[in-house]
C-alpha positions in Angstrom: 103.8 133.5 81.9 102.0 134.6 78.8 100.7 138.1 78.7 96.9 138.6 78.9 95.6 140.6 75.9 94.1 143.9 76.7 90.9 143.1 74.8 90.3 140.1 77.2 89.1 142.3 80.0 87.2 145.5 80.6 85.9 147.5 83.5 84.1 150.9 83.2 83.5 153.0 86.3 81.5 156.2 86.5 79.2 158.2 88.8 76.0 157.7 86.8 73.7 154.9 88.0 70.8 153.5 86.1 67.5 155.1 87.0 66.4 152.0 88.8 69.1 152.7 91.4 67.1 155.7 92.6 64.2 153.6 93.9 66.3 151.4 96.2 67.1 151.6 99.9 70.9 151.5 99.9 72.8 150.8 103.1 74.5 154.2 102.7 72.8 157.4 101.5 75.5 159.4 99.6 75.8 161.6 96.6 77.0 159.8 93.5 80.0 162.1 93.3 81.3 160.0 96.2 80.3 156.7 94.6 81.8 154.6 91.7 79.2 152.6 89.7 80.7 149.6 87.9 78.9 150.0 84.5 80.7 147.3 82.7 82.8 144.4 84.1 83.8 141.8 81.5 86.3 139.0 81.3 86.5 137.1 78.0 85.4 133.4 78.5 88.9 132.2 77.4 90.4 133.9 80.4 88.0 132.8 83.2 89.2 131.2 86.4 92.7 132.5 86.3 92.3 135.6 88.5 91.5 138.2 85.9 88.2 139.1 87.4 89.7 139.5 90.9 92.5 141.6 89.5 90.0 143.9 87.8 88.0 144.2 91.0 91.1 144.9 93.1 92.1 147.6 90.6 88.6 149.1 90.8 88.7 149.2 94.6 92.2 150.7 94.6 91.2 153.4 92.1 88.2 154.3 94.2 90.3 154.6 97.3 92.9 156.7 95.5 90.1 158.9 94.2 88.8 159.5 97.7 85.6 157.6 97.1 83.9 155.7 99.8 81.5 153.3 98.0 81.1 151.2 94.9 77.8 150.0 93.5 77.0 147.6 90.7 74.3 145.6 89.1 74.5 142.0 87.8 72.1 139.8 85.8 70.4 137.6 88.4 71.6 134.4 86.6 75.2 135.4 86.2 76.3 133.2 89.0 80.1 133.4 88.4 80.0 137.2 88.6 77.7 137.1 91.7 80.1 134.8 93.4 83.1 137.0 92.6 81.3 140.2 93.9 80.3 138.5 97.1 83.9 137.1 97.6 85.1 140.7 97.1 82.9 141.9 100.0 79.9 143.3 98.1 76.6 143.1 99.9 73.3 142.3 98.1 70.9 145.2 98.4 67.9 144.5 96.1 66.7 143.1 92.8 65.4 145.5 90.1 64.2 145.6 86.5 66.6 147.6 84.4 64.3 147.5 81.4 66.3 144.9 79.5 63.5 142.2 79.4 63.4 142.4 75.6 66.9 140.9 75.7 65.9 138.2 78.1 67.5 140.0 81.0 64.5 140.6 83.3 66.0 141.0 86.8 69.3 142.4 88.1 70.7 142.2 91.5 72.2 145.3 93.0 75.3 145.2 95.2 77.2 147.8 97.3 80.6 147.8 99.0 81.8 150.4 101.5 85.5 151.0 101.0 
């Protein structure tokens, strides 16, 4: 099997949510020191549908568990159906839809998801 180039995939996790996260009723009320926020989750289009997204998500969940974290949250553009499908297959639950202030870029609404680990 051919190796997947490192630049074909990216995930960035931190503990700093967008401000819009603060106005949402999450399923679990916890301090962000106990929560990973997926800030960036990207798979290059040339590598879609071969399990890279699932592998990145599995890695993120494993890292959260190893770090003693109990929750992961993320936002996704409302029309990014492939990503939404992946997140839901991975057990993330839809929480709310918010404006992240990216309307100038044609990205008006984002869905928020949460997963208890």
